C-alpha positions as a Markdown table, in Angstrom:
| # | Residue | x | y | z |
|---|---|---|---|---|
| 1 | Met | 126.7 | 52.0 | 67.4 |
| 2 | Ala | 122.6 | 51.7 | 67.5 |
| 3 | Gly | 121.4 | 52.3 | 70.9 |
| 4 | Ser | 119.5 | 49.7 | 72.6 |
| 5 | Pro | 117.5 | 50.3 | 75.8 |
| 6 | Thr | 118.3 | 46.9 | 76.9 |
| 7 | Val | 122.1 | 47.5 | 77.4 |
| 8 | Arg | 121.2 | 51.2 | 78.7 |
| 9 | Arg | 118.7 | 49.9 | 81.4 |
| 10 | Lys | 122.2 | 47.7 | 82.4 |
| 11 | Arg | 124.4 | 50.3 | 82.4 |
| 12 | Leu | 121.7 | 52.7 | 84.3 |
| 13 | Ser | 120.7 | 49.8 | 86.7 |
| 14 | Arg | 124.8 | 49.4 | 87.9 |
| 15 | Lys | 125.4 | 52.7 | 87.8 |
| 16 | Leu | 122.9 | 52.8 | 91.0 |
| 17 | Arg | 123.7 | 49.9 | 92.3 |
| 18 | Glu | 127.8 | 52.3 | 92.5 |
| 19 | Leu | 127.0 | 55.3 | 93.9 |
| 20 | Arg | 124.7 | 53.9 | 97.0 |
| 21 | Glu | 128.3 | 51.7 | 97.3 |
| 22 | Ala | 129.5 | 55.0 | 96.9 |
| 23 | Ser | 127.4 | 57.0 | 99.2 |
| 24 | Lys | 128.2 | 54.1 | 102.2 |
| 25 | Leu | 124.7 | 53.5 | 102.0 |
| 26 | Thr | 123.4 | 49.8 | 102.1 |
| 27 | Ser | 120.1 | 49.1 | 100.1 |
| 28 | Glu | 117.9 | 49.1 | 103.1 |
| 29 | Gln | 119.1 | 52.8 | 103.9 |
| 30 | Ala | 118.5 | 54.1 | 100.4 |
| 31 | Thr | 115.2 | 52.8 | 99.8 |
| 32 | Lys | 114.1 | 54.5 | 103.6 |
| 33 | Lys | 116.1 | 57.8 | 102.3 |
| 34 | Ala | 114.2 | 58.1 | 99.0 |
| 35 | Gly | 110.6 | 57.0 | 100.5 |
| 36 | Phe | 111.1 | 53.7 | 97.8 |
| 37 | Ser | 108.6 | 50.4 | 99.0 |
| 38 | Arg | 110.6 | 47.4 | 100.1 |
| 39 | Gly | 112.2 | 45.9 | 97.7 |
| 40 | Lys | 112.2 | 48.3 | 94.7 |
| 41 | Leu | 115.7 | 49.6 | 94.7 |
| 42 | Thr | 117.3 | 46.3 | 94.7 |
| 43 | Arg | 115.2 | 45.8 | 91.5 |
| 44 | Met | 115.8 | 48.7 | 90.4 |
| 45 | Glu | 120.1 | 47.9 | 91.2 |
| 46 | Arg | 119.7 | 44.1 | 90.1 |
| 47 | Asp | 118.0 | 45.3 | 86.3 |
| 48 | Glu | 114.5 | 43.5 | 87.2 |
| 49 | Trp | 112.5 | 46.2 | 86.3 |
| 50 | Thr | 111.6 | 47.1 | 82.0 |
| 51 | Arg | 111.1 | 50.4 | 81.9 |
| 52 | Pro | 113.0 | 52.9 | 84.3 |
| 53 | Asn | 110.8 | 56.0 | 85.8 |
| 54 | Pro | 112.8 | 59.0 | 85.4 |
| 55 | Lys | 111.5 | 60.5 | 88.5 |
| 56 | Asp | 112.9 | 58.0 | 90.5 |
| 57 | Ile | 116.0 | 58.4 | 89.2 |
| 58 | Ser | 116.0 | 62.0 | 90.4 |
| 59 | Val | 114.8 | 60.7 | 93.7 |
| 60 | Leu | 118.0 | 58.7 | 94.0 |
| 61 | Leu | 120.0 | 61.2 | 92.8 |
| 62 | Asp | 119.6 | 63.7 | 95.8 |
| 63 | Val | 120.0 | 60.5 | 97.9 |
| 64 | Tyr | 123.5 | 60.1 | 96.6 |
| 65 | Lys | 123.5 | 63.9 | 96.3 |
| 66 | Val | 125.2 | 64.2 | 92.6 |
| 67 | Thr | 124.5 | 68.0 | 92.1 |
| 68 | Asp | 126.2 | 68.6 | 89.7 |
| 69 | Pro | 124.0 | 69.0 | 86.3 |
| 70 | Ala | 125.1 | 68.0 | 83.9 |
| 71 | Glu | 126.1 | 64.6 | 85.8 |
| 72 | Arg | 121.6 | 64.4 | 86.9 |
| 73 | Glu | 121.2 | 65.3 | 83.4 |
| 74 | Ala | 123.1 | 61.9 | 82.2 |
| 75 | Tyr | 120.8 | 60.1 | 84.3 |
| 76 | Leu | 118.1 | 61.2 | 83.5 |
| 77 | Thr | 118.9 | 61.1 | 79.5 |
| 78 | Leu | 120.1 | 57.8 | 80.4 |
| 79 | Ala | 117.1 | 56.4 | 81.9 |
| 80 | Lys | 114.7 | 58.3 | 79.6 |
| 81 | Gln | 116.9 | 56.3 | 76.7 |
| 82 | Ala | 116.4 | 53.2 | 78.8 |
| 83 | Arg | 111.8 | 53.7 | 78.4 |
| 84 | Gln | 112.0 | 53.3 | 75.1 |
| 85 | Arg | 111.2 | 49.9 | 73.0 |
| 86 | Gly | 113.5 | 47.9 | 70.8 |
| 87 | Trp | 111.6 | 46.6 | 67.7 |
| 88 | Trp | 111.5 | 43.3 | 69.7 |
| 89 | Val | 109.1 | 43.8 | 71.7 |
| 90 | Ser | 105.9 | 43.7 | 68.8 |
| 91 | Tyr | 108.2 | 40.3 | 68.9 |
| 92 | Ser | 107.3 | 39.1 | 72.6 |
| 93 | Asp | 105.0 | 36.2 | 70.9 |
| 94 | Ala | 108.3 | 34.9 | 69.4 |
| 95 | Leu | 110.9 | 36.4 | 71.7 |
| 96 | Gly | 109.6 | 36.6 | 75.3 |
| 97 | Lys | 110.9 | 39.8 | 77.2 |
| 98 | Gly | 113.5 | 40.0 | 74.6 |
| 99 | Ala | 116.4 | 40.2 | 76.7 |
| 100 | Tyr | 119.2 | 38.8 | 74.4 |
| 101 | Val | 117.7 | 40.1 | 71.5 |
| 102 | Gly | 118.6 | 43.7 | 73.6 |
| 103 | Leu | 122.3 | 42.9 | 74.4 |
| 104 | Glu | 122.8 | 41.0 | 71.3 |
| 105 | Ala | 122.0 | 44.4 | 69.1 |
| 106 | Glu | 124.4 | 46.1 | 70.4 |
| 107 | Ala | 127.2 | 44.3 | 70.9 |
| 108 | Ser | 130.8 | 44.6 | 70.4 |
| 109 | Ala | 131.4 | 41.4 | 69.5 |
| 110 | Ile | 130.2 | 38.0 | 69.9 |
| 111 | Arg | 131.7 | 35.4 | 70.3 |
| 112 | Thr | 129.4 | 31.9 | 69.6 |
| 113 | Phe | 129.8 | 28.3 | 70.6 |
| 114 | Glu | 126.9 | 25.6 | 69.5 |
| 115 | Pro | 127.7 | 21.7 | 69.5 |
| 116 | Leu | 124.0 | 20.7 | 68.0 |
| 117 | Leu | 122.9 | 23.8 | 65.7 |
| 118 | Ile | 123.7 | 26.3 | 63.2 |
| 119 | Pro | 124.0 | 29.8 | 65.5 |
| 120 | Gly | 120.4 | 32.0 | 65.1 |
| 121 | Leu | 122.4 | 34.7 | 63.4 |
| 122 | Leu | 123.4 | 32.4 | 60.2 |
| 123 | Gln | 120.5 | 30.4 | 60.1 |
| 124 | Val | 118.4 | 30.9 | 57.0 |
| 125 | Glu | 114.5 | 30.6 | 56.9 |
| 126 | Glu | 114.8 | 27.0 | 55.6 |
| 127 | Tyr | 117.1 | 26.0 | 58.4 |
| 128 | Ala | 115.5 | 28.1 | 61.2 |
| 129 | Arg | 111.6 | 26.9 | 59.8 |
| 130 | Thr | 112.8 | 23.4 | 59.8 |
| 131 | Val | 114.8 | 23.8 | 63.8 |
| 132 | Ile | 111.2 | 25.4 | 65.4 |
| 133 | Arg | 108.9 | 22.6 | 63.5 |
| 134 | Gly | 111.6 | 19.7 | 65.4 |
| 135 | Ser | 111.6 | 21.6 | 68.6 |
| 136 | Gly | 107.7 | 20.9 | 69.0 |
| 137 | Val | 105.9 | 24.3 | 67.4 |
| 138 | Thr | 103.3 | 23.3 | 65.5 |
| 139 | Asp | 101.3 | 26.3 | 64.7 |
| 140 | Glu | 102.0 | 27.5 | 60.9 |
| 141 | Asp | 101.5 | 31.1 | 62.2 |
| 142 | Glu | 103.4 | 30.7 | 65.5 |
| 143 | Ile | 106.1 | 29.1 | 63.4 |
| 144 | Asp | 105.9 | 32.2 | 60.4 |
| 145 | Arg | 105.8 | 34.4 | 63.5 |
| 146 | Arg | 109.6 | 33.6 | 65.2 |
| 147 | Val | 110.7 | 32.2 | 62.1 |
| 148 | Glu | 110.1 | 36.3 | 61.0 |
| 149 | Ala | 112.0 | 37.5 | 64.1 |
| 150 | Arg | 115.2 | 34.9 | 64.0 |
| 151 | Met | 115.6 | 36.9 | 60.1 |
| 152 | Leu | 115.0 | 40.3 | 62.1 |
| 153 | Arg | 117.7 | 39.5 | 64.0 |
| 154 | Lys | 119.8 | 38.9 | 61.8 |
| 155 | Gln | 120.2 | 42.6 | 60.3 |
| 156 | Val | 122.3 | 43.3 | 63.2 |
| 157 | Leu | 125.2 | 41.5 | 61.1 |
| 158 | Ala | 124.6 | 43.6 | 58.1 |
| 159 | Arg | 124.8 | 47.2 | 60.0 |
| 160 | Pro | 128.3 | 49.5 | 58.4 |
| 161 | Asp | 128.9 | 49.1 | 62.7 |
| 162 | Ala | 128.2 | 45.6 | 62.3 |
| 163 | Pro | 130.1 | 43.6 | 65.8 |
| 164 | Thr | 132.7 | 40.9 | 65.5 |
| 165 | Phe | 131.0 | 37.1 | 65.0 |
| 166 | Trp | 133.2 | 34.8 | 65.5 |
| 167 | Ala | 131.0 | 31.1 | 66.3 |
| 168 | Ile | 132.4 | 27.5 | 67.0 |
| 169 | Val | 130.1 | 24.4 | 65.3 |
| 170 | Asp | 130.2 | 21.2 | 66.7 |
| 171 | Glu | 130.9 | 18.8 | 63.5 |
| 172 | Ser | 127.6 | 17.2 | 65.0 |
| 173 | Ala | 125.8 | 20.3 | 63.8 |
| 174 | Leu | 126.5 | 20.3 | 60.3 |
| 175 | Arg | 125.8 | 16.5 | 60.3 |
| 176 | Lys | 122.3 | 17.3 | 60.9 |
| 177 | Val | 122.1 | 19.8 | 57.8 |
| 178 | Thr | 120.3 | 17.7 | 55.5 |
| 179 | Pro | 121.1 | 17.6 | 52.0 |
| 180 | Asp | 117.3 | 19.4 | 51.1 |
| 181 | Leu | 119.0 | 22.2 | 53.6 |
| 182 | Ala | 121.9 | 22.1 | 52.1 |
| 183 | Gly | 121.7 | 26.2 | 51.1 |
| 184 | Gln | 122.5 | 26.2 | 54.9 |
| 185 | Leu | 125.6 | 25.4 | 54.4 |
| 186 | Gln | 126.4 | 27.4 | 51.0 |
| 187 | His | 125.3 | 30.4 | 53.3 |
| 188 | Leu | 128.1 | 29.7 | 55.3 |
| 189 | Leu | 130.6 | 29.8 | 53.2 |
| 190 | Asp | 129.0 | 32.7 | 51.4 |
| 191 | Val | 128.3 | 34.8 | 55.4 |
| 192 | Gln | 132.2 | 35.3 | 55.8 |
| 193 | Arg | 134.2 | 38.2 | 56.1 |
| 194 | Ser | 136.8 | 39.6 | 57.8 |
| 195 | Asn | 134.6 | 40.7 | 60.9 |
| 196 | Leu | 132.3 | 37.6 | 60.4 |
| 197 | Arg | 133.7 | 33.7 | 60.9 |
| 198 | Val | 133.4 | 30.5 | 61.4 |
| 199 | Gln | 135.4 | 27.5 | 62.8 |
| 200 | Val | 134.4 | 23.8 | 62.8 |
| 201 | Leu | 135.3 | 21.8 | 66.6 |
| 202 | Pro | 135.6 | 18.2 | 64.2 |
| 203 | Asp | 134.6 | 14.7 | 65.9 |
| 204 | Arg | 137.5 | 13.4 | 65.7 |
| 205 | Leu | 139.2 | 15.3 | 68.6 |
| 206 | Gly | 136.6 | 13.8 | 71.2 |
| 207 | Pro | 135.8 | 15.6 | 74.6 |
| 208 | His | 136.4 | 19.1 | 74.5 |
| 209 | Ala | 136.6 | 22.2 | 77.4 |
| 210 | Ala | 132.6 | 23.2 | 76.1 |
| 211 | Met | 130.9 | 19.5 | 76.3 |
| 212 | Ala | 128.5 | 21.1 | 78.6 |
| 213 | Gly | 126.4 | 23.0 | 76.1 |
| 214 | Ser | 125.6 | 26.2 | 74.4 |
| 215 | Phe | 126.9 | 29.7 | 75.5 |
| 216 | Val | 128.0 | 33.0 | 73.9 |
| 217 | Ile | 130.1 | 35.3 | 74.8 |
| 218 | Leu | 129.1 | 39.4 | 74.5 |
| 219 | Asp | 131.1 | 42.3 | 74.3 |
| 220 | Phe | 130.2 | 45.6 | 74.8 |
| 221 | Pro | 132.0 | 49.1 | 74.1 |
| 222 | Asp | 130.9 | 50.9 | 77.2 |
| 223 | Asp | 129.5 | 48.0 | 79.4 |
| 224 | Pro | 131.0 | 44.9 | 81.0 |
| 225 | Ser | 130.8 | 41.8 | 79.1 |
| 226 | Val | 127.9 | 38.8 | 79.3 |
| 227 | Val | 127.8 | 35.7 | 79.1 |
| 228 | Tyr | 124.7 | 34.2 | 77.5 |
| 229 | Leu | 123.3 | 30.5 | 78.5 |
| 230 | Glu | 120.0 | 29.0 | 76.9 |
| 231 | Leu | 117.9 | 26.6 | 78.8 |
| 232 | Ala | 115.1 | 24.8 | 78.4 |
| 233 | Glu | 112.7 | 26.6 | 80.2 |
| 234 | Asp | 114.9 | 30.3 | 81.0 |
| 235 | Gln | 117.1 | 32.7 | 79.8 |
| 236 | Leu | 121.0 | 33.0 | 81.9 |
| 237 | Phe | 123.0 | 36.2 | 82.3 |
| 238 | Leu | 125.9 | 36.1 | 83.6 |
| 239 | Glu | 128.4 | 39.2 | 85.1 |
| 240 | Glu | 130.1 | 38.2 | 87.2 |
| 241 | Ala | 133.7 | 38.3 | 87.5 |
| 242 | Asp | 134.0 | 34.6 | 88.0 |
| 243 | Pro | 132.1 | 32.8 | 85.7 |
| 244 | Leu | 132.8 | 36.1 | 83.2 |
| 245 | Arg | 136.4 | 34.3 | 83.6 |
| 246 | Met | 135.5 | 30.5 | 82.7 |
| 247 | Tyr | 133.4 | 31.1 | 79.8 |
| 248 | Glu | 136.2 | 32.9 | 78.4 |
| 249 | Leu | 139.0 | 30.0 | 78.8 |
| 250 | Gln | 136.2 | 27.7 | 77.3 |
| 251 | Tyr | 135.8 | 29.6 | 74.6 |
| 252 | Gly | 139.7 | 29.9 | 74.4 |
| 253 | Tyr | 140.0 | 25.9 | 75.3 |
| 254 | Val | 137.8 | 25.7 | 72.0 |
| 255 | Gln | 139.5 | 27.7 | 69.6 |
| 256 | Ser | 142.1 | 26.2 | 69.9 |
| 257 | Ser | 141.4 | 22.9 | 69.1 |
| 258 | Ala | 138.9 | 23.8 | 66.8 |
| 259 | Leu | 140.2 | 23.5 | 63.1 |
| 260 | Ser | 141.6 | 27.0 | 61.5 |
| 261 | Val | 138.8 | 29.5 | 59.5 |
| 262 | Asp | 140.3 | 27.9 | 56.3 |
| 263 | Asp | 140.0 | 24.9 | 56.9 |
| 264 | Ser | 137.1 | 24.6 | 59.4 |
| 265 | Arg | 135.2 | 26.0 | 55.0 |
| 266 | Ser | 136.7 | 22.7 | 53.6 |
| 267 | Phe | 135.2 | 20.7 | 56.2 |
| 268 | Ile | 132.3 | 22.7 | 55.4 |
| 269 | Gln | 132.6 | 22.9 | 51.8 |
| 270 | Asp | 133.0 | 19.0 | 51.7 |
| 271 | Arg | 129.9 | 18.6 | 54.3 |
| 272 | Leu | 128.5 | 20.4 | 51.2 |
| 273 | Asn | 129.5 | 17.8 | 48.5 |
| 274 | Ala | 128.4 | 14.8 | 50.3 |
| 275 | Ile | 124.7 | 16.0 | 51.0 |
| 276 | Thr | 124.6 | 17.4 | 47.3 |
């Protein structure tokens, strides 16, 4: 599986917090022992850093009395891996900090619900361009840049170790695909395989469990799952047990309400036939 510095950084943050708690030290006590400025350790433990400094990690390992050479080397290696830059860094103008893309790059499973849009990883270039332009972006160079970044993201599904991808798409999103974008519906049919499936949530079902909006659940082989919410002006990453459990339940309810995979394929095909 391709390594992601974003995931490595989150893992390092979690492990440092666990080390401190195992040492029975408060954040303030550990900060004082390490000689850090106020708030620095808190930012490290909350993953509010960009490129971890191995020297800082070494100091904390001394504070937490981690003396085993192999264990220390494992932490320092993790810090070095977390300092690397993913491909998305060069697209910060289009992707911002790229936090979500960094998680997406190492997920073993991705489950998404979309009420109004085709999920980003399933978008074809023409559809992505129309969506980005429709969001109010008028500069053609910026549109090109965003489309290019979105198409690069799709490479995660082409890898030999591609994550399992399961999308539930509301019928509303399909109805917004116009005749000139019919290739998007064809792509939804063509791209499906054993580890990539699309289900449709039909309008006739009425209100459902995920009326509040879109969300993504990302699972990892060696790290806790994360729920991703994209807001108008921000991104939220939920990792606590309670919100994770809530979104797992929501996804389960919506999935059980949606059409089966086979019926969904027929539904998409009927929609495609209707606009071509």
